[in-house]
Short mmCIF file of the C-alpha atoms (twelve columns), coordinates in Angstrom:
data_MODEL
# 
_entry.id   MODEL 
# 
loop_
_atom_site.group_PDB 
_atom_site.id 
_atom_site.type_symbol 
_atom_site.label_atom_id 
_atom_site.label_alt_id 
_atom_site.label_comp_id 
_atom_site.label_asym_id 
_atom_site.label_seq_id 
_atom_site.Cartn_x 
_atom_site.Cartn_y 
_atom_site.Cartn_z 
_atom_site.pdbx_PDB_model_num 
ATOM 1   C CA . UNK A 1   -13.147 44.848 31.373 1 
ATOM 2   C CA . UNK A 2   -14.454 41.796 33.241 1 
ATOM 3   C CA . UNK A 3   -16.375 38.986 31.561 1 
ATOM 4   C CA . UNK A 4   -19.460 39.776 33.663 1 
ATOM 5   C CA . UNK A 5   -19.339 43.403 32.533 1 
ATOM 6   C CA . UNK A 6   -19.094 42.372 28.894 1 
ATOM 7   C CA . UNK A 7   -22.085 40.060 29.276 1 
ATOM 8   C CA . UNK A 8   -24.153 42.870 30.782 1 
ATOM 9   C CA . UNK A 9   -23.224 45.118 27.866 1 
ATOM 10  C CA . UNK A 10  -23.807 42.571 25.085 1 
ATOM 11  C CA . UNK A 11  -25.826 43.682 22.075 1 
ATOM 12  C CA . UNK A 12  -29.548 42.765 22.311 1 
ATOM 13  C CA . UNK A 13  -30.563 40.045 19.886 1 
ATOM 14  C CA . UNK A 14  -33.567 38.052 18.782 1 
ATOM 15  C CA . UNK A 15  -34.286 34.941 20.834 1 
ATOM 16  C CA . UNK A 16  -35.030 31.626 19.134 1 
ATOM 17  C CA . UNK A 17  -38.707 30.879 19.758 1 
ATOM 18  C CA . UNK A 18  -39.354 28.252 17.085 1 
ATOM 19  C CA . UNK A 19  -38.078 25.191 18.953 1 
ATOM 20  C CA . UNK A 20  -39.721 25.943 22.291 1 
ATOM 21  C CA . UNK A 21  -42.881 26.974 20.454 1 
ATOM 22  C CA . UNK A 22  -43.107 23.618 18.681 1 
ATOM 23  C CA . UNK A 23  -42.488 21.788 21.970 1 
ATOM 24  C CA . UNK A 24  -45.237 23.836 23.656 1 
ATOM 25  C CA . UNK A 25  -47.649 22.953 20.837 1 
ATOM 26  C CA . UNK A 26  -47.025 19.233 21.274 1 
ATOM 27  C CA . UNK A 27  -47.403 19.459 25.059 1 
ATOM 28  C CA . UNK A 28  -50.698 21.321 24.615 1 
ATOM 29  C CA . UNK A 29  -51.944 18.596 22.245 1 
ATOM 30  C CA . UNK A 30  -51.065 15.872 24.766 1 
ATOM 31  C CA . UNK A 31  -52.920 17.768 27.490 1 
ATOM 32  C CA . UNK A 32  -56.023 18.172 25.328 1 
ATOM 33  C CA . UNK A 33  -56.107 14.451 24.534 1 
ATOM 34  C CA . UNK A 34  -55.597 13.614 28.217 1 
ATOM 35  C CA . UNK A 35  -58.462 15.895 29.266 1 
ATOM 36  C CA . UNK A 36  -60.715 14.157 26.769 1 
ATOM 37  C CA . UNK A 37  -59.688 10.802 28.247 1 
ATOM 38  C CA . UNK A 38  -60.427 12.065 31.766 1 
ATOM 39  C CA . UNK A 39  -63.904 13.155 30.776 1 
ATOM 40  C CA . UNK A 40  -64.703 9.937  28.929 1 
ATOM 41  C CA . UNK A 41  -63.445 7.902  31.877 1 
ATOM 42  C CA . UNK A 42  -65.468 9.979  34.340 1 
ATOM 43  C CA . UNK A 43  -68.658 9.417  32.306 1 
ATOM 44  C CA . UNK A 44  -68.036 5.658  32.070 1 
ATOM 45  C CA . UNK A 45  -67.414 5.333  35.797 1 
ATOM 46  C CA . UNK A 46  -70.431 7.428  36.746 1 
ATOM 47  C CA . UNK A 47  -72.761 5.544  34.400 1 
ATOM 48  C CA . UNK A 48  -71.417 2.273  35.853 1 
ATOM 49  C CA . UNK A 49  -72.185 3.613  39.339 1 
ATOM 50  C CA . UNK A 50  -68.930 2.681  41.040 1 
ATOM 51  C CA . UNK A 51  -65.664 4.400  41.904 1 
ATOM 52  C CA . UNK A 52  -62.188 3.726  40.550 1 
ATOM 53  C CA . UNK A 53  -60.496 0.581  41.848 1 
ATOM 54  C CA . UNK A 54  -63.511 -0.583 43.892 1 
ATOM 55  C CA . UNK A 55  -63.569 -3.950 42.145 1 
ATOM 56  C CA . UNK A 56  -61.004 -6.733 42.067 1 
ATOM 57  C CA . UNK A 57  -60.065 -5.961 38.462 1 
ATOM 58  C CA . UNK A 58  -59.579 -2.775 36.509 1 
ATOM 59  C CA . UNK A 59  -62.426 -1.943 34.143 1 
ATOM 60  C CA . UNK A 60  -61.923 -0.316 30.768 1 
ATOM 61  C CA . UNK A 61  -63.035 2.987  32.253 1 
ATOM 62  C CA . UNK A 62  -60.544 2.638  35.110 1 
ATOM 63  C CA . UNK A 63  -57.666 2.065  32.703 1 
ATOM 64  C CA . UNK A 64  -58.647 5.023  30.518 1 
ATOM 65  C CA . UNK A 65  -59.043 7.289  33.528 1 
ATOM 66  C CA . UNK A 66  -55.777 6.309  35.220 1 
ATOM 67  C CA . UNK A 67  -53.807 6.662  31.980 1 
ATOM 68  C CA . UNK A 68  -55.451 10.021 31.326 1 
ATOM 69  C CA . UNK A 69  -54.584 11.265 34.816 1 
ATOM 70  C CA . UNK A 70  -50.887 10.518 34.267 1 
ATOM 71  C CA . UNK A 71  -50.921 12.045 30.770 1 
ATOM 72  C CA . UNK A 72  -52.773 15.109 32.003 1 
ATOM 73  C CA . UNK A 73  -50.424 15.707 34.943 1 
ATOM 74  C CA . UNK A 74  -47.270 15.409 32.849 1 
ATOM 75  C CA . UNK A 75  -48.720 17.181 29.817 1 
ATOM 76  C CA . UNK A 76  -50.122 20.094 31.823 1 
ATOM 77  C CA . UNK A 77  -46.845 20.682 33.623 1 
ATOM 78  C CA . UNK A 78  -44.846 20.542 30.392 1 
ATOM 79  C CA . UNK A 79  -47.346 22.722 28.514 1 
ATOM 80  C CA . UNK A 80  -47.396 25.377 31.247 1 
ATOM 81  C CA . UNK A 81  -43.605 25.581 31.519 1 
ATOM 82  C CA . UNK A 82  -42.980 25.540 27.768 1 
ATOM 83  C CA . UNK A 83  -45.720 28.049 26.981 1 
ATOM 84  C CA . UNK A 84  -44.448 30.509 29.588 1 
ATOM 85  C CA . UNK A 85  -40.840 30.124 28.391 1 
ATOM 86  C CA . UNK A 86  -41.979 30.672 24.807 1 
ATOM 87  C CA . UNK A 87  -44.102 33.678 25.811 1 
ATOM 88  C CA . UNK A 88  -41.277 35.381 27.695 1 
ATOM 89  C CA . UNK A 89  -38.918 34.893 24.764 1 
ATOM 90  C CA . UNK A 90  -41.536 36.167 22.327 1 
ATOM 91  C CA . UNK A 91  -42.092 39.208 24.557 1 
ATOM 92  C CA . UNK A 92  -38.343 39.913 24.586 1 
ATOM 93  C CA . UNK A 93  -38.291 39.670 20.795 1 
ATOM 94  C CA . UNK A 94  -41.280 41.990 20.487 1 
ATOM 95  C CA . UNK A 95  -39.435 44.631 22.528 1 
ATOM 96  C CA . UNK A 96  -36.425 44.201 20.227 1 
ATOM 97  C CA . UNK A 97  -38.491 44.603 17.053 1 
ATOM 98  C CA . UNK A 98  -40.923 47.321 18.119 1 
ATOM 99  C CA . UNK A 99  -40.862 50.240 20.550 1 
ATOM 100 C CA . UNK A 100 -44.545 49.869 21.500 1 
ATOM 101 C CA . UNK A 101 -45.136 50.304 25.224 1 
ATOM 102 C CA . UNK A 102 -46.431 47.178 26.983 1 
ATOM 103 C CA . UNK A 103 -48.854 47.449 29.890 1 
ATOM 104 C CA . UNK A 104 -47.087 44.848 32.036 1 
ATOM 105 C CA . UNK A 105 -43.483 44.018 32.875 1 
ATOM 106 C CA . UNK A 106 -42.032 40.804 31.440 1 
ATOM 107 C CA . UNK A 107 -42.402 38.990 34.763 1 
ATOM 108 C CA . UNK A 108 -46.190 39.148 34.407 1 
ATOM 109 C CA . UNK A 109 -45.924 36.706 31.521 1 
ATOM 110 C CA . UNK A 110 -45.206 34.072 34.165 1 
ATOM 111 C CA . UNK A 111 -46.664 35.228 37.482 1 
ATOM 112 C CA . UNK A 112 -49.798 36.685 35.874 1 
ATOM 113 C CA . UNK A 113 -51.248 33.193 35.493 1 
ATOM 114 C CA . UNK A 114 -51.135 32.550 39.251 1 
ATOM 115 C CA . UNK A 115 -52.353 35.845 40.748 1 
ATOM 116 C CA . UNK A 116 -56.000 35.521 41.862 1 
ATOM 117 C CA . UNK A 117 -58.496 37.636 39.907 1 
ATOM 118 C CA . UNK A 118 -55.725 39.252 37.827 1 
ATOM 119 C CA . UNK A 119 -55.238 35.876 36.104 1 
ATOM 120 C CA . UNK A 120 -58.615 36.412 34.439 1 
ATOM 121 C CA . UNK A 121 -57.318 39.192 32.187 1 
ATOM 122 C CA . UNK A 122 -53.567 39.857 32.586 1 
ATOM 123 C CA . UNK A 123 -52.248 36.898 30.524 1 
ATOM 124 C CA . UNK A 124 -54.735 37.556 27.730 1 
ATOM 125 C CA . UNK A 125 -53.775 41.218 27.457 1 
ATOM 126 C CA . UNK A 126 -50.097 40.320 27.782 1 
ATOM 127 C CA . UNK A 127 -50.316 38.004 24.765 1 
ATOM 128 C CA . UNK A 128 -52.406 40.525 22.798 1 
ATOM 129 C CA . UNK A 129 -49.664 43.127 23.103 1 
ATOM 130 C CA . UNK A 130 -46.911 40.651 22.203 1 
ATOM 131 C CA . UNK A 131 -48.919 39.718 19.107 1 
ATOM 132 C CA . UNK A 132 -49.398 43.379 18.200 1 
ATOM 133 C CA . UNK A 133 -45.736 44.318 18.692 1 
ATOM 134 C CA . UNK A 134 -44.720 41.307 16.579 1 
ATOM 135 C CA . UNK A 135 -46.986 42.246 13.675 1 
ATOM 136 C CA . UNK A 136 -44.931 43.517 10.692 1 
ATOM 137 C CA . UNK A 137 -47.897 45.728 9.721  1 
ATOM 138 C CA . UNK A 138 -47.168 47.823 12.828 1 
ATOM 139 C CA . UNK A 139 -44.176 50.128 12.514 1 
ATOM 140 C CA . UNK A 140 -41.022 49.594 14.534 1 
ATOM 141 C CA . UNK A 141 -40.996 53.186 15.808 1 
ATOM 142 C CA . UNK A 142 -43.702 55.189 17.577 1 
ATOM 143 C CA . UNK A 143 -45.951 52.111 17.665 1 
ATOM 144 C CA . UNK A 144 -49.217 52.032 19.615 1 
ATOM 145 C CA . UNK A 145 -50.144 48.534 20.813 1 
ATOM 146 C CA . UNK A 146 -52.252 49.244 23.902 1 
ATOM 147 C CA . UNK A 147 -55.676 48.641 22.357 1 
ATOM 148 C CA . UNK A 148 -54.791 46.461 19.379 1 
ATOM 149 C CA . UNK A 149 -56.863 43.265 19.417 1 
ATOM 150 C CA . UNK A 150 -56.154 40.128 17.434 1 
ATOM 151 C CA . UNK A 151 -59.165 37.866 16.854 1 
ATOM 152 C CA . UNK A 152 -57.168 34.630 17.235 1 
ATOM 153 C CA . UNK A 153 -55.842 35.718 20.625 1 
ATOM 154 C CA . UNK A 154 -59.301 36.902 21.711 1 
ATOM 155 C CA . UNK A 155 -60.962 33.586 20.798 1 
ATOM 156 C CA . UNK A 156 -58.197 31.608 22.517 1 
ATOM 157 C CA . UNK A 157 -58.547 33.631 25.701 1 
ATOM 158 C CA . UNK A 158 -62.349 33.447 25.627 1 
ATOM 159 C CA . UNK A 159 -62.323 29.649 25.412 1 
ATOM 160 C CA . UNK A 160 -59.664 29.487 28.131 1 
ATOM 161 C CA . UNK A 161 -61.786 31.554 30.541 1 
ATOM 162 C CA . UNK A 162 -64.941 29.515 29.830 1 
ATOM 163 C CA . UNK A 163 -63.015 26.275 30.405 1 
ATOM 164 C CA . UNK A 164 -61.505 27.583 33.645 1 
ATOM 165 C CA . UNK A 165 -64.865 28.735 35.022 1 
ATOM 166 C CA . UNK A 166 -66.665 25.522 34.005 1 
ATOM 167 C CA . UNK A 167 -63.971 23.388 35.624 1 
ATOM 168 C CA . UNK A 168 -64.124 25.484 38.813 1 
ATOM 169 C CA . UNK A 169 -67.915 25.109 38.966 1 
ATOM 170 C CA . UNK A 170 -67.631 21.375 38.299 1 
ATOM 171 C CA . UNK A 171 -65.381 20.961 41.335 1 
ATOM 172 C CA . UNK A 172 -67.747 23.078 43.439 1 
ATOM 173 C CA . UNK A 173 -70.810 21.109 42.345 1 
ATOM 174 C CA . UNK A 174 -69.135 17.749 42.960 1 
ATOM 175 C CA . UNK A 175 -68.061 18.887 46.428 1 
ATOM 176 C CA . UNK A 176 -65.085 16.542 46.317 1 
ATOM 177 C CA . UNK A 177 -67.427 13.698 47.232 1 
ATOM 178 C CA . UNK A 178 -65.534 10.962 45.383 1 
ATOM 179 C CA . UNK A 179 -64.843 9.500  41.939 1 
ATOM 180 C CA . UNK A 180 -68.521 9.106  40.976 1 
ATOM 181 C CA . UNK A 181 -69.723 12.537 39.880 1 
ATOM 182 C CA . UNK A 182 -73.255 13.816 39.542 1 
ATOM 183 C CA . UNK A 183 -74.733 14.598 36.142 1 
ATOM 184 C CA . UNK A 184 -74.451 18.349 36.775 1 
ATOM 185 C CA . UNK A 185 -70.760 18.126 37.602 1 
ATOM 186 C CA . UNK A 186 -70.142 15.897 34.591 1 
ATOM 187 C CA . UNK A 187 -71.914 18.301 32.244 1 
ATOM 188 C CA . UNK A 188 -69.774 21.161 33.556 1 
ATOM 189 C CA . UNK A 189 -66.668 18.975 33.215 1 
ATOM 190 C CA . UNK A 190 -67.666 18.202 29.616 1 
ATOM 191 C CA . UNK A 191 -68.108 21.916 28.850 1 
ATOM 192 C CA . UNK A 192 -64.688 22.553 30.401 1 
ATOM 193 C CA . UNK A 193 -63.134 19.781 28.311 1 
ATOM 194 C CA . UNK A 194 -64.668 20.941 25.019 1 
ATOM 195 C CA . UNK A 195 -63.821 24.610 25.527 1 
ATOM 196 C CA . UNK A 196 -60.405 23.662 26.916 1 
ATOM 197 C CA . UNK A 197 -59.739 21.630 23.793 1 
ATOM 198 C CA . UNK A 198 -60.726 24.566 21.616 1 
ATOM 199 C CA . UNK A 199 -58.515 26.824 23.735 1 
ATOM 200 C CA . UNK A 200 -55.671 24.378 23.114 1 
ATOM 201 C CA . UNK A 201 -56.244 24.500 19.353 1 
ATOM 202 C CA . UNK A 202 -56.230 28.301 19.354 1 
ATOM 203 C CA . UNK A 203 -53.191 28.394 21.668 1 
ATOM 204 C CA . UNK A 204 -51.295 26.458 19.002 1 
ATOM 205 C CA . UNK A 205 -52.546 28.930 16.380 1 
ATOM 206 C CA . UNK A 206 -51.427 31.864 18.557 1 
ATOM 207 C CA . UNK A 207 -47.935 30.411 18.958 1 
ATOM 208 C CA . UNK A 208 -47.595 29.785 15.240 1 
ATOM 209 C CA . UNK A 209 -48.983 33.226 14.372 1 
ATOM 210 C CA . UNK A 210 -46.629 35.162 16.659 1 
ATOM 211 C CA . UNK A 211 -43.622 33.112 15.549 1 
ATOM 212 C CA . UNK A 212 -44.546 33.733 11.919 1 
ATOM 213 C CA . UNK A 213 -45.003 37.462 12.512 1 
ATOM 214 C CA . UNK A 214 -41.638 37.801 14.205 1 
ATOM 215 C CA . UNK A 215 -39.946 35.909 11.386 1 
ATOM 216 C CA . UNK A 216 -41.556 38.258 8.856  1 
ATOM 217 C CA . UNK A 217 -40.216 41.428 10.482 1 
ATOM 218 C CA . UNK A 218 -36.873 42.964 9.617  1 
ATOM 219 C CA . UNK A 219 -34.517 41.343 12.203 1 
ATOM 220 C CA . UNK A 220 -32.949 44.577 13.400 1 
ATOM 221 C CA . UNK A 221 -33.579 46.411 16.676 1 
ATOM 222 C CA . UNK A 222 -36.271 49.071 16.455 1 
ATOM 223 C CA . UNK A 223 -33.783 51.835 17.317 1 
ATOM 224 C CA . UNK A 224 -31.868 50.988 14.113 1 
ATOM 225 C CA . UNK A 225 -35.000 50.982 11.983 1 
ATOM 226 C CA . UNK A 226 -35.581 53.903 9.619  1 
ATOM 227 C CA . UNK A 227 -37.428 56.777 11.290 1 
# 
């Protein structure tokens, strides 16, 4: 038997989600702090009435804003990659621990965030079903997870949607007219930042909750669990 054949036939096992989950939590925290810095910098610049780097020297607001932009870009990229990697591993574990039927294939845990319109509900439902299938209170066999709702996941997803919509409207209101934003755009940006920060807090809680649930279950495949 070839090595490739043996690899294809290897026994399913639980994936380690703790390390990547912790890394995702830290990246989310960095992103939240950076978004706060972006908003504070935008308010300072707008109240001062001048754009970034229009003077001969950097102002305090310029420094805060530029540092926040770099932190946000790096933090957002890291948070997105780490969260998706964690989510796909957690989904694989949930299929190992519970035979509940998921509504979406594993690939939707990654691509679902980038599909227009579908991104408004697919990731939230995807995570809900991973959380349900990971819950030790739900049996390993003949489990029904389609309509199970977890309040922590629901609150996280609600804040995420509000933040996304507010940020989209902020960009539309500003019209891409420059660094100095109008009061309306800034208020929308502030709403996006606050709700995005809350979404970040609940995202960390969701990661910790699902990891804890999976650790609490009997670490055997569902097909070996007692009927």
